[in-house]
C-alpha positions as CSV (number, residue, x, y, z in Angstrom):
1,M,-2.1,-3.8,-10.2
2,P,-1.0,-3.3,-6.5
3,L,-0.5,0.4,-5.0
4,Y,3.0,1.0,-3.6
5,E,4.2,3.4,-1.1
6,Y,7.6,5.5,-1.5
7,R,9.7,7.5,0.2
8,C,12.2,10.5,-1.2
9,E,15.6,10.2,0.1
10,G,15.8,13.7,-0.8
11,C,13.0,15.4,0.4
12,D,11.4,12.9,2.8
13,H,8.2,13.2,0.9
14,R,6.1,10.0,1.0
15,F,3.9,9.3,-2.1
16,E,1.9,6.5,-3.6
17,V,2.4,4.6,-7.0
18,L,-0.1,2.3,-9.2
19,Q,2.5,-0.2,-10.9
20,R,2.6,-3.7,-12.0
21,M,4.4,-6.6,-9.7
22,G,7.9,-6.5,-10.3
23,E,8.6,-3.3,-11.1
24,G,11.2,-1.2,-9.2
25,N,11.9,2.6,-8.5
26,E,14.2,2.6,-11.7
27,R,12.0,5.2,-13.6
28,L,10.2,7.1,-10.4
29,T,10.8,10.3,-9.3
30,C,9.5,12.3,-6.7
31,P,6.7,14.5,-7.2
32,R,7.5,17.2,-4.9
33,C,11.4,18.0,-5.8
34,G,12.0,15.8,-9.0
35,A,14.9,13.4,-7.3
36,G,15.2,9.9,-8.7
37,E,14.8,6.1,-7.4
38,P,12.4,6.8,-4.2
39,S,12.9,4.4,-1.6
40,K,9.8,1.9,-1.2
41,Q,8.4,1.3,2.2
42,F,6.4,-1.5,3.7
43,S,3.0,-0.4,4.8
44,T,-0.4,-1.7,6.5
45,F,-4.0,-0.8,5.7
46,A,-6.5,-0.7,8.3
47,S,-10.2,-1.9,7.3
48,A,-13.5,-1.9,9.1
49,V,-14.2,-5.3,10.8
50,G,-18.0,-6.4,11.4
51,G,-21.5,-4.6,11.4
52,G,-20.5,-0.7,11.9
53,G,-18.4,-1.2,14.6
54,S,-15.5,1.1,14.9
55,T,-12.9,-1.6,15.4
56,A,-10.0,-1.7,12.9
57,S,-8.3,-4.3,11.8
58,F,-5.0,-4.8,10.0
59,A,-3.8,-6.5,7.0
60,G,-1.7,-9.8,7.3
61,G,-4.5,-11.9,9.1
62,G,-6.0,-14.8,7.5
63,C,-9.3,-14.9,5.4
64,S,-12.0,-13.9,7.2
65,A,-14.9,-14.1,3.8
66,P,-18.3,-14.4,5.0
67,A,-20.1,-18.1,4.5
68,G,-21.3,-18.8,1.5
69,S,-19.3,-16.3,-0.6
70,G,-17.4,-18.6,-2.6
71,F,-13.7,-17.1,-1.7
72,T,-11.6,-19.5,0.9
């Protein structure tokens, strides 16, 4: 199941929810103030690249699976 990020319209609190693809915000409430139907946010995540470097890569690029891993 994917992890989605939401923002409460009432108190501006951002939180994450693990939910099935295609599910909306109809049954969600803000964990801080209890307001209903928060807005879904678009976010990117960073991950480490290479062998121990401090460079970060942002999601959205092509596949970079190691040769022979079976993933393409």
